[in-house]
N, C-alpha and C positions, 0 to 999 in steps of 0.2 A: 504494500500500500504506500502510495506516495505521501510524503509529508507535506502538510499545508504550509503556506507562507507564515501564517500566524504561529504555528507550532515552532517553526524555525526562529521566528522573532522572539518568542517567549524563551526558548532555549538559550539564545544568545544573550538576552537580558539577564536571565538567572545566572549565567556564567560570570557576570561582572563580579569582581572580588568584593566590592562593598556590599552588593546584594547577597552574596554568599555569607558574608560576615553577619549581616542583619538576620538572615535565616538561622544561622548557627546560634546567635544570641537568643532569638525567639524560641527555638526548639529547646535550648538549654533552660530557659525560664519556664517553659511548659513542663519539662521533665522535673525540675526542682519543685514546682507547685504540686505535681502529682505525688512526689515523695511526701511532701508536707500533708497533703490531703489524706493520704493513706494513714499517716500517723494520727491525724486529728480525728479521723473517722472512728478510731478505737475508743475515743472519748465522747463520741456522739456530737462532735463539733464540725462545723464547716470552717473553711478558711476565713470567711467573713465574720463568723461568730468569734473566732480566735482573735481576729483583729480588733473587734469590739472589746473583748476582755483586756487586751493589751492597752488600748486607748483609754478604757475606763480605769485601769490601774493607775494611769497618770492623771486622771481627773479631766479628760479632754471633753471638748464640746462635740456635739453631733457632727458639725462641719469639719472639725479637726480630725475626728476619727474617720469620717468618710474620705477625706483627703489622704489619710495615711494608708488606706486600703484600696485606693483607686475606685471609689464608689461615689454615687451622688447621695446627698443627705436624705432625699426622699426615700430611696431604696433602703438605705441603712436604717432609717427611722422605723421601718416595719420590722427589721431584724431586731433592733433594740427593744421594740415593743414586746416582741415574743420572748426575748431574753429577760425582760423585766417581769413578765408574767411567770416565768420559770424561777424567779427569785435570784437571778445571777447579777443583775445590774439594777440601778435606780436612776431615773432621769430627774433632774431638778433645775430650777432657775435661781439666779441670784443677782442682786444689784451690782453694778449700776444698770446693766442692760438685761432686763428681764425677758427680752426676746430670744436670747441665746439659751439653748437647752444644753445642759451639761450632763455627763454620765459618770457614775462612780460604781465601783464594785460593791455588791452586797456580800455578806459573809460566805454564802454558797459559791459566788463567783470567785472570791479570793481562794477558797479551798480548791476549786476546780483548776484555776490558773496555777496555783501552787503545785499541783500534780502534773499538769500538761506542759508547762513551760520548760522544766528541766528535761523532760523527755524530748520535747521539740528541739532544744538546743543540742542534746546528745545526737539526735538524728541528723541535724544539719552538719554537725561536726563529723559524724560518721561519713557523710558524703563529701563535704568540702575539705575536711581535715586530711584527706588523702593527698592533697596537694601540699608540697613543701611550703613552709612559711614564706620564703622569698617569692614563690610563685603566687601565693594568695595575696601578698602585698602588691605585687605587680598587677594582678587581676583587678584588685580594688582601685588602684591608681588608674588603670586603663578604662575601666567602666565608669569611674567618676568623670574622667575626661570626656568620654562619649556623651554622658548625660549633660555635662556643662555645655558642650558644643551644640547639642540638640536644643538646649534651652536658649542659647545665644542666637541660634538661627530661628527661634520661634517655633520649633518643631516638636516641643514636648509639653507635657502637662505642667512642668515646672515653669515654663515661660509665661504661664498665666498668673503665677504668684506675684 
């Protein structure tokens, strides 16, 4: 079967080194999220719920928590509502701006996070700790540089901050 012109164009574009790097970063991110999801599932948590627990531990606002887990406040609000009903977190308002909704852990949320977080850190260390320290440092430096360049070009979520 003869290849179409569009198939040849796609193949040529995907062979670009920067496009290949983008795809590698994307697939790596997906694979790391999969590892984390598998770990969290054992605790009955989603990645979003885990992010809410982490944000609530720091006493974050709904907006701050949403930003920290790449979600919008409306979507995260529903998750927080269900977590509040389960006794994991509590929403509250405080002066001077009573429009801002803050989230803090309830004792049950503290207990759960106290169990999950050490296991999560152990799991990420199990995966990423296989890289030697100098390679991890280099990877952090390079990925930070990529994020900064994307923000400077107005191509990232960070550019909206």
